[in-house]
Every structure is written in structure tokens, then in C-alpha cells.
C-alpha positions in Angstrom: 113.7 119.3 97.1 111.2 117.9 94.6 113.2 115.2 92.9 111.8 115.3 89.4 113.1 115.7 85.9 116.8 116.3 85.7 117.3 115.5 89.4 116.0 111.9 89.1 117.9 111.4 85.8 121.1 112.6 87.5 120.6 110.2 90.4 120.0 107.2 88.0 123.0 108.2 85.9 125.2 108.4 89.0 124.1 104.8 89.9 121.7 105.5 92.8 119.0 102.9 93.4 116.8 105.0 95.8 116.2 108.5 96.9 114.8 109.6 100.3 114.1 113.3 99.7 110.4 112.8 99.4 108.3 113.2 102.6 105.2 111.7 104.1 102.5 114.4 104.6 101.8 115.1 108.3 98.5 116.0 109.9 99.9 119.5 110.6 97.9 121.9 108.5 99.9 123.8 105.9 103.1 121.8 106.3 102.8 120.2 102.9 103.4 123.5 101.0 106.8 124.1 99.5 109.1 122.4 97.0 109.1 118.9 98.6 107.7 115.8 96.9 105.0 114.4 99.1 104.3 110.6 98.9 102.1 108.3 101.0 104.2 105.3 100.1 107.3 104.3 98.3 107.2 104.2 94.5 109.4 103.1 91.7 110.0 105.6 88.9 111.3 104.5 85.5 113.8 107.0 84.1 115.5 106.6 80.8 117.4 103.3 80.9 117.0 102.8 84.7 114.8 103.2 87.7 114.8 105.0 91.0 112.9 103.9 94.1 111.5 106.9 96.0 111.4 106.1 99.7 109.7 108.9 101.7 111.0 110.1 105.0 108.4 109.9 107.8 109.9 111.8 110.7 112.7 114.1 111.8 115.0 112.7 114.5 113.3 115.1 117.1 109.8 113.9 116.1 110.8 110.3 116.4 112.5 110.7 119.8 109.5 112.7 121.2 107.1 110.1 119.9 105.2 112.6 117.7 103.0 111.3 115.0 103.6 107.6 114.5 103.3 107.7 110.7 104.2 104.5 108.9 104.5 103.7 105.2 103.6 100.3 103.7 106.0 98.2 101.7 105.0 95.7 99.0 106.0 92.9 101.4 103.2 94.0 103.7 105.6 95.4 106.3 105.4 99.0 107.4 108.3 101.3 108.2 109.2 104.7 109.7 112.2 106.4 108.0 113.8 108.9 110.4 116.0 111.7 109.1 119.2 112.1 111.0 122.9 112.9 110.5 125.7 110.7 111.7 126.9 113.4 114.1 123.5 113.3 115.8 124.6 110.1 117.4 127.5 111.9 119.1 125.1 113.7 121.3 124.7 111.7 124.5 120.9 112.3 125.0 120.2 111.3 121.4 122.4 108.2 121.7 120.7 107.2 125.0 117.2 107.7 123.5 118.0 105.6 120.5 119.5 102.9 122.8 116.3 102.8 124.8 114.3 102.4 121.6 116.4 99.4 120.7 115.9 97.9 124.2 112.2 98.4 123.8 112.2 96.2 120.7 112.5 98.7 117.8 114.4 97.4 114.8 116.8 99.6 112.9 117.6 98.9 109.2 119.5 100.5 106.4 117.4 102.3 103.8 118.6 100.0 101.1 116.7 97.2 102.8 113.6 99.3 102.6 114.2 99.9 98.9 114.6 96.2 98.3 111.4 95.6 100.2 109.6 97.8 97.7 110.7 95.8 94.7 
């Protein structure tokens, strides 16, 4: 969903600091069509009396586990991140849990999205 106008105002009014509904464009031709907001990096939007940090998602869980398209997004701190979209119940599937465990053993770092939003400020 393109988070613009009333959507962003609603999120700010509800006390949200960040939104992850934006996506990073892929190299796959034609995928960027549709109602999504496409961003190459995080950005801070000033809305009424508040602000909202838009933190784009880089991969689906499947793309991440299969190693497809290692897209990263820069933060103002100079670090880069990959934000993978998943649901908590995805971790209940044994193959997914094992794949994520292997990524941790290989040196990957997992952080909460609020840390990424703070890295943008």
C-alpha cells in the first residue's frame, strides 16, 4: 500500500515512529508497478505535528533464504541493512527456523526495525 496522505497522518496520530510498507525496487522488470511506495533508502516524512520514518523492505523471507538479490539500503550512520518481511508464524516451520539459524551461525546480525529507524535519525 502506498503510505501517503491520510495513511501517514493516521500512523503518526496513533503514535507510530516508523512504517515498513515501502519497498526497495528490484531488478525484475515490471515488478515496480502497482500501488506500493518504492524507495531506494529510508526517509523521514514530516506530517502535521509529527514525523514518520519510512524504512523500506528489501526482501521477502523466501528471497532472503534463497539468497536472491542481495539488495541493501544505506542508513545515515553509514551502515547498510536488509529488511526481510516475515510473520512470526514463519519461524514455526522447521526448515525456515533452521535456515535462519544457519544465517546466524554464518555471522549475520538480526536487529529490530526500531533500531534501523533510530539509525536513520
